[in-house]
C-alpha positions, 0 to 999 in steps of 0.5 A: 706224658707230662714232666711230673707224670713221666717221673712218677711212671719212672719212679714206679717202674724201676722198682717193679723192673728190678724186683722182677729181674730178682724174681728170675734170678732166684728162680733160676739161679741153682744156689737158691734151689731150695723150695722155699727160695723158689716160692719166695721168687715165684711169689715176687715175680706174680707180685710184680706183674701185679704192680706192673699191670696196675702201673701201665693201667694207671698211664693207659690213655689209648686203647689197653695193650695186650698185657692189660687185657688179660685182666685181674684174674691171675691175681689169683695166685699171689695169695695162695703162694704167699701162704705156701712160701710161709708154710715151706719156711715154718713147717718144710716137712708138712703135707701142705709142703709137699703137694704145694703145686696141686694147691697152686695148680687149682687156683691156676685152673680158676684163673684160666677159667676166668680168662675163657669164660669171663675175658676182660675185654668183653666183660670190662665192668664185671671184672672191675666191679665184682671179679676184682673185689673178690680177688682182693678178698682171697688175697687178704685171707690167704695174708692173715692165714699166713699170719695166723699160721706163724702165731700158731706155731711161734712157740716151737720156732725159736731155732728160726727166729730170724725167718719168722721175723722176716715173714712177720715183715713180709706179711705187713709190707704185703698188707700194706700193698693189698690196701693200697690196691684195695681201697685206692681208686683206679686213677691213682693206681700208680701210688701202688707202684711207687709204694712197691718201689719204696718197700723193694729197694728197703729191703734190697738195700738192707740184704746188701748191707746185712748178707749174714742175715739175708743168707739165713733167710734166703739159705743157698743149696748145698750140693747134697751129691758131693762126697764131702757134704755126704760124709759129713751128714753121715758122721753127724746123724751118727754122733746124734744117734749115738748121744741119744742112745748113750746119754738119753737126752730125750728123757729130759721133758724140756729138751731143746733144740739148741741143747743138742745142736750144742753137743754136736757144735753145730747151730740149732739152725743146722741141726733142725735141717740135718734131721729134716734133710736126712730123716725126714722129720722134724726135730719134735718127732726124732725125739719123741721117736726114741722117747716111745722106744724107751718106754716100750722097753720100759713097758716090757722090762718094768710091769709094775710101773704105772703108764703114767710113771713109765711116760715120765721117765721116758721124758714126756712132760704129761699123761696126755703128751704121752698117749698123743705121741704113743698112739702115733708112732705105734697106733695103739695106746700104752695101755693096750700094748701093755695088756698085749704084753 
């Protein structure tokens, strides 16, 4: 290496090395044992390995080292892990998050099959000209899916606006990295690692300065086994149910998470997490359960009321929303429930 290439290698490698250390730290630190933190650490580690591989490839002048002989197949994991991370932040109780391991295992199986049947050393040209473009396309598809998922869920996620902004920025940054590798010639792969290093240190310095924002995005896990935290959660859940029963806040059609949180003197994010962790449901389902319970009582006690009127009194702002929620929680329509009585 000459002077300039040594400097380029240094700037490219230093960011990759430190990002890999950060990824390992997130994965092994018990304070970040929340699933979304673990998925982010896994994503950062795989992305760091991808950048490191391109860096070695750019400066490889002799027989490729063993790390390069794996080929591009493990790049297949980057997009799916990013997608799982996005969903774990937005909808932590969704089925996709529940079975995320199977999703990653599926792609990992494909990686193993590619390494076995189309090894990079024997099929060098095939991997570069066909396999790699396919992998880059798969990566792009998952980047776009992550963005689309955020778009379709954005209106219902005001209580986690900071996390949404973070996800949007992250997806944009990953898209820049993808572009640098999808369109730059193999001989100039070092530019991708330099871009990655600049982005990594920009984020790293920002989170060091803005520690409050960092703590909200990478929320530390609370020890649920401690008696104090357990008792506090039970008390809050009890207060929440009491407020719902006595004040019937659920009858407000436009009831917001922030208003309920205010009555408990906690933040909207804390309330959302309380419901998710202790009841296994999101805020909408929690409120709708109370509404359906109220609707069933109204149907039993007020046979002269129309179904639509009962839905309105229970807190639903439309007939279709009432029917949909009622069938979800009872497996029958309100009309059928009324006729059975």
